[in-house]
VEXNU-669220 format. One record per residue: chain; residue in one letter; x, y, z of N, C-alpha, C in turn. Coordinates in steps of 0.05 Angstrom, whole numbers, plus 5000, padded with zeros to 4 digits. Example, Ala and Ser with C-alpha at 12.3 -4.5 7.8 and 13.67 -1.06 7.14 Angstrom:
BEGIN
> A | A | 5264 | 4886 | 5156 | 5246 | 4910 | 5156 | 5264 | 4934 | 5156 .
> A | S | 5257 | 4955 | 5142 | 5273 | 4979 | 5143 | 5258 | 5001 | 5157 .
This chain:
BEGIN
> A | M | 4750 | 4279 | 4745 | 4763 | 4299 | 4728 | 4743 | 4321 | 4722 .
> A | K | 4753 | 4345 | 4723 | 4736 | 4369 | 4719 | 4730 | 4373 | 4689 .
> A | T | 4706 | 4382 | 4684 | 4698 | 4388 | 4657 | 4709 | 4416 | 4650 .
> A | N | 4709 | 4422 | 4624 | 4718 | 4449 | 4615 | 4701 | 4470 | 4627 .
> A | E | 4675 | 4465 | 4630 | 4657 | 4484 | 4642 | 4664 | 4490 | 4671 .
> A | E | 4671 | 4469 | 4686 | 4679 | 4472 | 4714 | 4705 | 4488 | 4716 .
> A | K | 4724 | 4482 | 4699 | 4749 | 4496 | 4698 | 4745 | 4526 | 4692 .
> A | D | 4728 | 4531 | 4672 | 4722 | 4559 | 4664 | 4709 | 4574 | 4687 .
> A | R | 4691 | 4560 | 4701 | 4677 | 4572 | 4723 | 4696 | 4579 | 4746 .
> A | Q | 4715 | 4561 | 4751 | 4735 | 4566 | 4772 | 4753 | 4590 | 4764 .
> A | K | 4760 | 4592 | 4739 | 4776 | 4615 | 4730 | 4761 | 4641 | 4734 .
> A | Q | 4735 | 4640 | 4727 | 4718 | 4663 | 4730 | 4716 | 4671 | 4759 .
> A | L | 4712 | 4652 | 4777 | 4710 | 4658 | 4805 | 4736 | 4669 | 4817 .
> A | R | 4759 | 4659 | 4808 | 4784 | 4670 | 4817 | 4788 | 4698 | 4807 .
> A | A | 4780 | 4704 | 4782 | 4782 | 4731 | 4772 | 4764 | 4750 | 4787 .
> A | E | 4740 | 4741 | 4793 | 4721 | 4758 | 4809 | 4732 | 4763 | 4837 .
> A | L | 4744 | 4743 | 4849 | 4756 | 4746 | 4875 | 4779 | 4766 | 4875 .
> A | K | 4796 | 4765 | 4855 | 4818 | 4784 | 4853 | 4807 | 4813 | 4850 .
> A | I | 4787 | 4816 | 4834 | 4775 | 4843 | 4830 | 4763 | 4853 | 4857 .
> A | K | 4749 | 4835 | 4871 | 4737 | 4843 | 4897 | 4759 | 4850 | 4917 .
> A | E | 4781 | 4834 | 4918 | 4803 | 4840 | 4936 | 4815 | 4867 | 4930 .
> A | K | 4819 | 4873 | 4904 | 4830 | 4898 | 4896 | 4812 | 4921 | 4904 .
> A | E | 4786 | 4918 | 4900 | 4766 | 4938 | 4908 | 4767 | 4943 | 4938 .
> A | N | 4768 | 4921 | 4954 | 4769 | 4924 | 4983 | 4794 | 4938 | 4992 .
> A | F | 4817 | 4932 | 4979 | 4842 | 4945 | 4986 | 4840 | 4975 | 4980 .
> A | L | 4831 | 4982 | 4956 | 4829 | 5010 | 4949 | 4810 | 5025 | 4967 .
> A | N | 4788 | 5012 | 4975 | 4769 | 5024 | 4993 | 4780 | 5028 | 5021 .
> A | S | 4800 | 5012 | 5028 | 4811 | 5014 | 5055 | 4832 | 5037 | 5057 .
> A | L | 4841 | 5048 | 5035 | 4862 | 5068 | 5035 | 4852 | 5094 | 5048 .
> A | P | 4868 | 5105 | 5066 | 4861 | 5130 | 5079 | 4866 | 5155 | 5062 .
> A | I | 4883 | 5151 | 5041 | 4888 | 5172 | 5021 | 4889 | 5159 | 4994 .
> A | P | 4886 | 5174 | 4972 | 4886 | 5162 | 4946 | 4912 | 5147 | 4940 .
> A | A | 4910 | 5127 | 4923 | 4933 | 5110 | 4916 | 4955 | 5127 | 4903 .
> A | D | 4948 | 5148 | 4888 | 4968 | 5165 | 4876 | 4985 | 5179 | 4897 .
> A | Q | 4973 | 5187 | 4919 | 4988 | 5200 | 4940 | 5007 | 5180 | 4954 .
> A | F | 4998 | 5155 | 4956 | 5016 | 5135 | 4967 | 5040 | 5131 | 4949 .
> A | K | 5036 | 5131 | 4923 | 5058 | 5128 | 4904 | 5078 | 5151 | 4907 .
> A | E | 5067 | 5175 | 4910 | 5084 | 5199 | 4915 | 5100 | 5196 | 4941 .
> A | L | 5086 | 5186 | 4962 | 5100 | 5181 | 4987 | 5123 | 5161 | 4984 .
> A | F | 5118 | 5139 | 4969 | 5139 | 5119 | 4965 | 5163 | 5131 | 4950 .
> A | D | 5157 | 5148 | 4930 | 5179 | 5161 | 4916 | 5195 | 5179 | 4934 .
> A | F | 5181 | 5195 | 4951 | 5193 | 5212 | 4970 | 5211 | 5197 | 4989 .
> A | L | 5200 | 5175 | 5000 | 5215 | 5159 | 5019 | 5239 | 5146 | 5006 .
> A | D | 5236 | 5137 | 4982 | 5258 | 5124 | 4968 | 5281 | 5144 | 4965 .
> A | E | 5275 | 5168 | 4958 | 5296 | 5189 | 4955 | 5309 | 5196 | 4982 .
> A | K | 5292 | 5201 | 5002 | 5302 | 5210 | 5028 | 5317 | 5188 | 5043 .
> A | L | 5308 | 5163 | 5041 | 5321 | 5142 | 5055 | 5348 | 5136 | 5042 .
> A | E | 5350 | 5140 | 5016 | 5376 | 5136 | 5003 | 5396 | 5156 | 5014 .
> A | Q | 5387 | 5181 | 5019 | 5405 | 5202 | 5029 | 5411 | 5199 | 5059 .
> A | D | 5390 | 5194 | 5074 | 5392 | 5196 | 5103 | 5390 | 5170 | 5118 .
> A | G | 5381 | 5149 | 5106 | 5377 | 5124 | 5120 | 5352 | 5125 | 5137 .
> A | C | 5345 | 5102 | 5149 | 5322 | 5100 | 5166 | 5330 | 5103 | 5195 .
> A | D | 5314 | 5118 | 5211 | 5319 | 5121 | 5239 | 5300 | 5104 | 5256 .
> A | D | 5287 | 5085 | 5243 | 5268 | 5066 | 5256 | 5243 | 5080 | 5266 .
> A | T | 5236 | 5102 | 5254 | 5211 | 5116 | 5260 | 5196 | 5122 | 5234 .
> A | L | 5174 | 5135 | 5236 | 5159 | 5144 | 5212 | 5163 | 5174 | 5208 .
> A | S | 5186 | 5184 | 5216 | 5190 | 5213 | 5215 | 5189 | 5224 | 5187 .
> A | L | 5200 | 5211 | 5168 | 5199 | 5220 | 5140 | 5171 | 5219 | 5129 .
> A | T | 5157 | 5197 | 5136 | 5129 | 5194 | 5127 | 5112 | 5216 | 5138 .
> A | K | 5115 | 5222 | 5164 | 5100 | 5243 | 5177 | 5107 | 5270 | 5165 .
> A | S | 5132 | 5274 | 5159 | 5141 | 5299 | 5146 | 5127 | 5303 | 5119 .
> A | Y | 5127 | 5282 | 5103 | 5113 | 5283 | 5077 | 5084 | 5289 | 5081 .
> A | L | 5071 | 5275 | 5099 | 5042 | 5280 | 5103 | 5037 | 5308 | 5112 .
> A | D | 5053 | 5318 | 5130 | 5050 | 5346 | 5139 | 5053 | 5366 | 5116 .
> A | K | 5073 | 5362 | 5099 | 5077 | 5380 | 5076 | 5053 | 5379 | 5057 .
> A | Q | 5040 | 5356 | 5056 | 5017 | 5353 | 5038 | 4990 | 5362 | 5051 .
> A | G | 4992 | 5369 | 5077 | 4968 | 5377 | 5091 | 4949 | 5353 | 5097 .
> A | I | 4961 | 5330 | 5101 | 4946 | 5306 | 5106 | 4948 | 5299 | 5136 .
> A | E | 4925 | 5293 | 5148 | 4925 | 5285 | 5176 | 4940 | 5259 | 5180 .
> A | N | 4959 | 5258 | 5198 | 4976 | 5235 | 5201 | 4962 | 5211 | 5213 .
> A | E | 4945 | 5215 | 5232 | 4935 | 5193 | 5249 | 4923 | 5170 | 5233 .
> A | K | 4905 | 5175 | 5215 | 4892 | 5153 | 5199 | 4912 | 5139 | 5181 .
> A | V | 4930 | 5155 | 5169 | 4949 | 5143 | 5150 | 4969 | 5127 | 5165 .
> A | V | 4980 | 5137 | 5187 | 4999 | 5122 | 5203 | 4987 | 5096 | 5214 .
> A | S | 4963 | 5098 | 5224 | 4949 | 5074 | 5233 | 4946 | 5053 | 5211 .
> A | W | 4938 | 5062 | 5188 | 4935 | 5044 | 5165 | 4962 | 5032 | 5157 .
> A | L | 4983 | 5048 | 5156 | 5009 | 5038 | 5150 | 5018 | 5017 | 5169 .
> A | E | 5014 | 5022 | 5195 | 5022 | 5002 | 5215 | 5007 | 4976 | 5212 .
> A | E | 4981 | 4978 | 5207 | 4964 | 4954 | 5202 | 4974 | 4938 | 5179 .
> A | N | 4989 | 4951 | 5161 | 4999 | 4938 | 5136 | 5029 | 4934 | 5137 .
> A | G | 5041 | 4934 | 5160 | 5069 | 4928 | 5163 | 5088 | 4950 | 5161 .
> A | G | 5079 | 4975 | 5161 | 5096 | 4998 | 5159 | 5100 | 5012 | 5185 .
> A | Y | 5118 | 5002 | 5202 | 5123 | 5014 | 5229 | 5145 | 5034 | 5229 .
> A | C | 5161 | 5035 | 5207 | 5181 | 5056 | 5204 | 5183 | 5062 | 5174 .
> A | D | 5198 | 5083 | 5167 | 5199 | 5092 | 5139 | 5208 | 5070 | 5120 .
> A | C | 5229 | 5055 | 5128 | 5239 | 5034 | 5110 | 5219 | 5011 | 5107 .
> A | E | 5204 | 5005 | 5128 | 5184 | 4984 | 5127 | 5160 | 4993 | 5109 .
> A | V | 5155 | 5019 | 5108 | 5134 | 5028 | 5090 | 5142 | 5020 | 5061 .
> A | L | 5167 | 5024 | 5054 | 5176 | 5016 | 5027 | 5177 | 4986 | 5024 .
> A | A | 5187 | 4972 | 5045 | 5191 | 4943 | 5042 | 5165 | 4927 | 5044 .
> A | N | 5147 | 4936 | 5061 | 5123 | 4920 | 5065 | 5097 | 4931 | 5053 .
> A | V | 5095 | 4957 | 5051 | 5070 | 4969 | 5042 | 5071 | 4974 | 5012 .
> A | E | 5093 | 4984 | 5002 | 5095 | 4991 | 4973 | 5088 | 4967 | 4955 .
> A | E | 5096 | 4943 | 4963 | 5091 | 4919 | 4946 | 5061 | 4914 | 4943 .
> A | K | 5044 | 4923 | 4962 | 5016 | 4919 | 4960 | 5003 | 4936 | 4937 .
> A | F | 5018 | 4955 | 4928 | 5009 | 4973 | 4907 | 5018 | 4965 | 4879 .
> A | E | 5034 | 4944 | 4877 | 5047 | 4937 | 4852 | 5027 | 4929 | 4831 .
> A | N | 5005 | 4917 | 4838 | 4986 | 4907 | 4818 | 4961 | 4925 | 4815 .
> A | L | 4963 | 4950 | 4823 | 4940 | 4968 | 4821 | 4940 | 4981 | 4794 .
């Protein structure tokens, strides 16, 4: 049976791991988290109106309007499950929920 000290140490290690994972995620972002949140809002609105065409056309349109180079962002999105506009919302947005 674990002692209270061991339990406390495990809690501390889990908390430190979560912090490190969050830092690593934030450091991996090709644009600031705030801009991603704006992208998600933009996609949410546009997809409701137009639906998804199974491409990243809306995402690229948003990035172009913001003067952001597409290549790094699109590559990062694809690495994180965003292969089309609706997948950006379904798979990528959830990664930002606890930031």
